[in-house]
C-alpha positions in Angstrom: 7.3 -1.2 -14.3 11.0 -1.7 -14.0 13.4 -1.3 -16.9 16.2 -3.6 -18.0 19.7 -2.8 -16.9 22.5 -2.8 -19.4 25.6 -4.8 -18.5 28.9 -4.8 -20.4 31.2 -7.6 -19.3 34.9 -6.8 -18.6 37.1 -8.7 -21.0 40.1 -10.7 -19.9 43.0 -8.7 -18.6 46.7 -9.4 -19.0 49.2 -8.5 -16.3 52.5 -6.8 -17.1 54.5 -9.9 -16.0 52.4 -12.1 -18.3 52.9 -9.7 -21.2 56.6 -9.7 -20.6 56.7 -13.6 -20.5 54.6 -13.9 -23.7 56.9 -11.6 -25.6 60.0 -13.5 -24.3 58.5 -16.8 -25.4 57.7 -15.3 -28.8 61.3 -14.2 -29.2 62.7 -17.6 -28.0 60.6 -19.4 -30.6 61.4 -16.8 -33.3 57.7 -16.6 -34.0 56.2 -13.1 -33.5 52.7 -14.3 -34.6 52.3 -16.6 -31.5 49.4 -15.9 -29.3 48.6 -17.3 -25.8 45.5 -19.5 -26.0 43.6 -19.6 -22.6 41.0 -22.3 -22.2 38.8 -24.1 -19.7 38.2 -27.8 -19.6 36.3 -30.1 -17.3 38.3 -31.8 -14.6 40.7 -30.9 -11.9 39.8 -31.2 -8.2 37.3 -28.4 -8.3 35.3 -29.2 -11.5 37.0 -27.1 -14.2 40.6 -26.5 -14.9 42.5 -23.8 -16.8 44.8 -24.6 -19.8 47.4 -22.6 -21.7 48.8 -23.2 -25.1 50.5 -21.2 -27.8 48.5 -20.8 -30.9 49.5 -19.7 -34.4 46.0 -20.4 -35.9 42.8 -18.7 -34.8 39.4 -20.2 -35.3 36.6 -18.0 -36.8 34.7 -18.0 -33.5 37.7 -17.3 -31.2 37.9 -14.1 -29.2 41.2 -12.3 -29.8 42.3 -9.7 -27.2 45.4 -7.7 -28.1 47.7 -6.1 -25.5 50.3 -4.4 -27.6 52.6 -7.2 -28.8 51.0 -9.9 -26.6 47.7 -11.4 -27.7 45.2 -13.7 -25.9 43.0 -16.1 -27.8 39.9 -17.7 -26.1 37.3 -20.1 -27.6 33.6 -19.2 -27.0 32.9 -21.9 -24.5 35.9 -20.9 -22.3 35.2 -17.2 -22.6 32.0 -17.3 -20.6 33.9 -18.7 -17.6 36.8 -16.3 -18.0 35.1 -12.9 -18.4 36.6 -10.4 -16.0 39.6 -12.6 -15.2 43.3 -11.6 -15.2 46.0 -13.7 -16.7 49.1 -13.4 -14.7 52.6 -15.0 -14.8 54.4 -15.8 -11.6 57.8 -17.3 -10.7 58.5 -18.8 -7.3 59.6 -21.8 -5.4 56.9 -23.9 -7.1 58.2 -22.9 -10.5 57.1 -20.5 -13.2 53.5 -20.6 -14.5 50.7 -18.6 -16.0 47.9 -18.2 -13.5 44.2 -17.0 -13.7 42.7 -14.7 -11.2 39.0 -15.4 -11.8 36.3 -13.3 -10.1 33.7 -15.8 -11.3 35.2 -18.8 -9.4 33.3 -19.7 -6.2 35.9 -22.3 -5.2 39.5 -22.9 -6.3 41.9 -25.7 -5.5 45.1 -25.0 -3.5 47.3 -24.7 -6.5 44.9 -22.4 -8.4 44.8 -24.6 -11.5 41.1 -25.6 -11.1 37.9 -23.9 -10.1 34.1 -24.1 -9.6 31.5 -21.6 -10.6 
């Protein structure tokens, strides 16, 4: 007879550059209570796409993950697709943007904004 294995999912992670950018945006807006909302919606060239927004309000069923002064907020539907992911911020020739490094994605589009599981 085999026994069940226990599994504890890794929550979302936030890179140093993303933390710095979130804190800078909070200062620019003059609202230290702002949190970065990360979500997944249907669409994009690979089936699902990532979205980012700043949130002042948190729903009762949201997951809140604090990283010092920077905080991520994720709704329950999106969280299942993002477990173990890292939220990063990058600046380059294509501009500046938040980006998700998602170990659950089996396929991603060229720009990294959409994925398939």
